[in-house]
PAZAPA-4460 file (N, C-alpha, C; in steps of 0.05 Angstrom, whole numbers, plus 32768, in hexadecimal, padded with zeros to 4 digits):
% residues 120
    n_x    n_y    n_z   ca_x   ca_y   ca_z    c_x    c_y    c_z   seq   type   mol
   8060   7DFD   8124   805E   7E19   8131   803C   7E2C   8117     1      M     A
   8029   7E29   8130   8017   7E3F   811A   8018   7E50   812B     2      A     A
   8011   7E67   8118   8000   7E7F   812D   7FF7   7E89   813A     3      I     A
   7FE7   7E8B   8151   7FC8   7E8B   815A   7FBA   7EA0   8150     4      S     A
   7F9E   7EA0   814E   7F8F   7EB4   813B   7F95   7ED0   814D     5      D     A
   7F9C   7ED3   816C   7F9E   7EE9   8178   7FBC   7EF2   8174     6      A     A
   7FCF   7EDE   8167   7FEA   7EE3   8161   7FE7   7EF5   8141     7      G     A
   7FD5   7EF1   812F   7FD2   7EF1   8119   7FBE   7F12   811E     8      K     A
   7FA7   7F13   8133   7F9A   7F34   812D   7FB0   7F4A   813B     9      E     A
   7FC3   7F38   814D   7FDD   7F50   8158   7FF3   7F5C   813C    10      V     A
   7FFA   7F45   812F   800C   7F45   811C   8008   7F5C   8104    11      T     A
   7FE9   7F59   80F3   7FDD   7F68   80EB   7FDA   7F83   80F9    12      A     A
   7FD0   7F8D   810B   7FCE   7FA1   8128   7FEE   7FB7   8114    13      A     A
   7FFF   7FAA   811C   801B   7FB1   8120   8027   7FB4   8106    14      L     A
   801B   7FB0   80F1   801E   7FB5   80CB   8016   7FC9   80CF    15      L     A
   8003   7FD2   80E2   7FED   7FEB   80D6   7FF8   800D   80F2    16      I     A
   8005   7FFD   80FB   8016   8017   8110   800A   8016   8134    17      G     A
   7FFD   8002   8132   7FF9   7FF9   8155   801B   8000   8169    18      N     A
   8035   7FF9   8152   8048   7FF7   815E   8054   7FF7   814D    19      T     A
   806B   8001   8155   808D   7FFE   8143   8083   8018   8123    20      G     A
   8093   800D   8114   8099   801E   80F8   8080   800E   80E6    21      S     A
   806D   8022   80E6   8051   801E   80DE   8051   801B   80BB    22      S     A
   8041   8011   80A8   8040   800C   808F   802B   8020   8089    23      F     A
   802B   8032   807F   8018   804F   8080   8015   8054   805F    24      G     A
   8026   8051   804A   8036   8063   8034   802C   805A   8019    25      Y     A
   801C   805F   8008   801C   8050   7FF1   8023   8057   7FDC    26      L     A
   8033   8058   7FC7   8046   8063   7FAE   8040   8057   7F9E    27      A     A
   8035   8065   7F7D   802D   8055   7F6B   8046   805B   7F58    28      I     A
   804A   8050   7F2F   805D   8052   7F2F   8054   804E   7F13    29      G     A
   8062   8050   7EFA   8065   8049   7EE5   8077   803B   7ED1    30      S     A
   8089   8021   7EEE   808C   8011   7EE8   8091   7FF0   7EE7    31      D     A
   80A7   7FE7   7EE9   80A3   7FCC   7EF8   80B1   7FD2   7F10    32      S     A
   80A0   7FB6   7F26   80AF   7FBC   7F43   80C3   7FAB   7F3F    33      V     A
   80D6   7FBC   7F61   80F7   7FB2   7F56   80E6   7F9B   7F6F    34      Q     A
   8112   7F93   7F7B   810E   7F89   7F93   8100   7F8B   7FB0    35      T     A
   8102   7FAF   7FB4   8103   7FC1   7FC4   80F2   7FD8   7FC7    36      N     A
   80EB   7FDB   7FA9   80DE   7FFB   7FAF   80D1   7FF1   7F93    37      S     A
   80C0   800C   7F7C   80BD   800B   7F6C   80C8   8015   7F54    38      L     A
   80C2   800A   7F37   80D5   800C   7F2F   80E2   8031   7F1F    39      G     A
   80C5   8038   7F1A   80BF   8054   7F1F   80AB   805A   7F28    40      Y     A
   80AB   8076   7F3F   809B   8076   7F54   8091   8098   7F49    41      E     A
   8076   809F   7F41   8075   80B1   7F44   8076   80CA   7F61    42      F     A
   8085   80DD   7F59   8087   80F6   7F72   8072   8105   7F6F    43      T     A
   806C   810A   7F53   805B   8128   7F50   8040   8128   7F3D    44      G     A
   8032   8136   7F40   8016   8132   7F22   8009   812E   7F34    45      S     A
   8007   812A   7F4C   7FEA   8120   7F6C   7FF7   8100   7F63    46      G     A
   800D   80FA   7F60   800A   80DE   7F62   8022   80DE   7F6F    47      A     A
   8031   80E0   7F83   8048   80DE   7F9E   8038   80D1   7FAE    48      A     A
   804A   80C0   7FC2   8041   80B2   7FD5   8029   80BF   7FED    49      R     A
   8013   80AB   7FF3   8000   80B7   8004   8000   80A5   8017    50      V     A
   7FF4   80B6   8032   7FED   80A9   8048   7FD5   8096   8045    51      Q     A
   7FDA   8083   8050   7FBF   806D   8051   7FAB   8071   806E    52      T     A
   7F94   8069   805D   7F84   8075   807E   7F89   8048   807D    53      S     A
   7F85   8047   8095   7F9E   802B   809A   7F76   8013   80B8    54      N     A
   7F6C   7FF7   80AD   7F60   7FFC   80BD   7F65   7FD3   80BE    55      S     A
   7F5B   7FCA   80D7   7F57   7FAB   80D2   7F44   7FA4   80D2    56      L     A
   7F46   7F8C   80BE   7F27   7F78   80B0   7F26   7F60   80B6    57      I     A
   7F11   7F59   80BB   7F17   7F35   80BC   7F1B   7F27   809C    58      T     A
   7F23   7F1A   8099   7F27   7F0C   8081   7F19   7EE5   807C    59      T     A
   7F36   7ED6   8096   7F2F   7EC2   809B   7F26   7EBD   80C2    60      S     A
   7F33   7ECE   80CD   7F30   7ECE   80E5   7F33   7EF1   80F4    61      V     A
   7F23   7EFC   8109   7F21   7F0D   810F   7F2D   7F20   810E    62      T     A
   7F3F   7F31   80FE   7F4C   7F51   80F2   7F6B   7F3F   80F6    63      N     A
   7F67   7F32   80E3   7F7E   7F1D   80D8   7F91   7F2F   80BF    64      D     A
   7F83   7F44   80B8   7F8D   7F58   809B   7F8B   7F71   80A5    65      T     A
   7FA2   7F82   8097   7FA3   7F9B   809D   7FA0   7F9E   8085    66      A     A
   7F8A   7FB8   8086   7F83   7FBE   8066   7F86   7FE0   8060    67      Q     A
   7F92   7FE6   804F   7FA4   8003   804D   7F9C   8010   8032    68      F     A
   7F92   802A   803A   7F88   8037   801A   7F89   8050   8020    69      I     A
   7F90   8050   7FFC   7F9E   8066   7FF6   7F8F   8071   7FD9    70      G     A
   7F8B   8096   7FD9   7F83   80A3   7FCD   7F93   80BB   7FB8    71      S     A
   7F93   80B4   7FA3   7F98   80CA   7F91   7F88   80DB   7F80    72      W     A
   7F97   80FC   7F78   7F85   810B   7F6F   7F96   810E   7F55    73      T     A
   7F97   8102   7F38   7FB3   8102   7F26   7FAC   8120   7F23    74      I     A
   7FB6   8133   7F1F   7FC9   814B   7F08   7FC6   814D   7EF9    75      A     A
   7FD5   813B   7EEC   7FD7   8130   7ECB   7FDA   8114   7EC3    76      A     A
   7FD7   810C   7EA9   7FD5   80F5   7EA3   7FEA   80E6   7EA6    77      P     A
   7FE8   80CF   7EAD   7FFA   80B3   7EB6   7FF0   8098   7EB9    78      L     A
   8008   8083   7EA9   7FFE   8065   7EB0   8004   805F   7EC7    79      V     A
   7FFA   8056   7ED3   8005   8045   7EE9   8002   8029   7EF0    80      I     A
   801D   8021   7EF1   801C   7FFF   7EEA   8034   7FF8   7EFC    81      T     A
   802A   8003   7F1F   802E   7FF2   7F33   8034   800B   7F52    82      E     A
   802D   7FF3   7F59   8029   800B   7F82   8048   7FF6   7F9A    83      W     A
   8043   8006   7FAD   804E   7FFF   7FB9   804A   8006   7FDA    84      G     A
   804C   7FFB   7FF0   8047   7FFE   8003   8059   8008   801B    85      L     A
   805B   801F   8029   807A   8024   802E   8070   8027   804D    86      F     A
   808B   8034   8058   808B   8031   8079   8094   8056   8076    87      N     A
   8092   8061   806A   809C   807B   8060   808C   8096   8055    88      D     A
   808B   80A3   804C   8084   80BB   803D   8098   80BF   8025    89      D     A
   80AE   80B9   802E   80C5   80BB   8012   80D3   80A8   8002    90      T     A
   80DE   8097   8022   80EF   808D   802A   80E7   8068   802E    91      A     A
   80EB   805E   803A   80E6   804C   8049   80E8   8032   8040    92      G     A
   80DB   801D   804C   80D9   8006   804A   80C4   7FF9   8040    93      N     A
   80C5   7FE6   8022   80AA   7FDF   801D   8098   7FD0   8026    94      S     A
   8082   7FC5   802F   8089   7FB2   8032   8071   7F9B   8023    95      L     A
   806B   7F9C   8005   805C   7F95   7FF3   805C   7FAD   7FDF    96      A     A
   8061   7FA1   7FCB   805D   7FA9   7FAC   8052   7F96   7F97    97      L     A
   804C   7FA0   7F89   8040   7F93   7F69   8037   7FA0   7F4E    98      A     A
   8041   7F96   7F3B   8036   7FA3   7F28   801E   7F9C   7F22    99      N     A
   8010   7FB3   7F17   7FFE   7FB3   7F0B   7FF0   7FAA   7EEA   100      I     A
   7FD2   7FA9   7EE0   7FD2   7FAD   7ECA   7FD6   7FD7   7EC5   101      G     A
   7FDE   7FD8   7EA4   7FDB   7FF5   7EA5   7FCD   8003   7EB1   102      S     A
   7FC0   800F   7EBA   7FAB   801F   7ECC   7FB2   8044   7EBA   103      I     A
   7FA1   804A   7EA6   7FA8   8063   7E9E   7F96   807A   7EA7   104      N     A
   7FA5   808E   7EC2   7F92   809F   7ED4   7F9E   80C4   7EC5   105      A     A
   7F7E   80D1   7EB7   7F81   80E8   7EAD   7F86   80FF   7EC2   106      G     A
   7F87   8118   7EBA   7F89   812B   7ED3   7F63   812E   7EDC   107      S     A
   7F6B   8127   7EF1   7F4C   8137   7F04   7F4D   8114   7F10   108      G     A
   7F4D   8103   7EFE   7F49   80EA   7F06   7F4F   80E6   7F32   109      D     A
   7F46   80CD   7F3D   7F48   80C8   7F55   7F4C   80AA   7F51   110      I     A
   7F62   80A8   7F61   7F72   8081   7F59   7F6E   807F   7F7B   111      F     A
   7F66   806E   7F79   7F5F   8068   7F9A   7F63   8048   7F9A   112      Q     A
   7F70   8041   7FA8   7F86   8025   7FA8   7F7F   8015   7FC2   113      L     A
   7F73   7FFA   7FCD   7F72   7FEC   7FE4   7F89   7FDB   7FD9   114      T     A
   7F9B   7FD1   7FF6   7FAE   7FBD   7FFD   7FAA   7FB4   8007   115      V     A
   7FA5   7F92   8016   7F9F   7F83   8023   7FB8   7F6F   802D   116      K     A
   7FBC   7F77   804A   7FCE   7F58   804B   7FBD   7F4A   8068   117      V     A
   7FC0   7F2E   805C   7FBA   7F21   806E   7FCC   7F0E   807A   118      Q     A
   7FD0   7F14   8097   7FDE   7EFB   80A2   7FD7   7EDD   80AF   119      V     A
   7FDB   7ED7   809E   7FD4   7EB2   809B   7FE8   7EA2   8099   120      S     A
***
């Protein structure tokens, strides 16, 4: 069985909230991701979860990728080592989690993260 191109588009649309509980919040932290959460999620200093700007983009076939963009204005120096995509602003389920190399962010810095989820 294969998913049709139209099926990929509908599935990607579901991820950004056209139906059901959408994934639209990004979180950052300073540890290593766990099975379903961040190891240490920032909740202050301008680094708490943010609502994302969501869109469908084309990677291989029309609208097969959900794109999530989040932006933080950092209030105090911190080191970012992980991120997660969630369906709630404080709790909820994670769709994707990843460890990243250490990113040093200083007070007043703007940190922007783009996550792309391709349905293929």
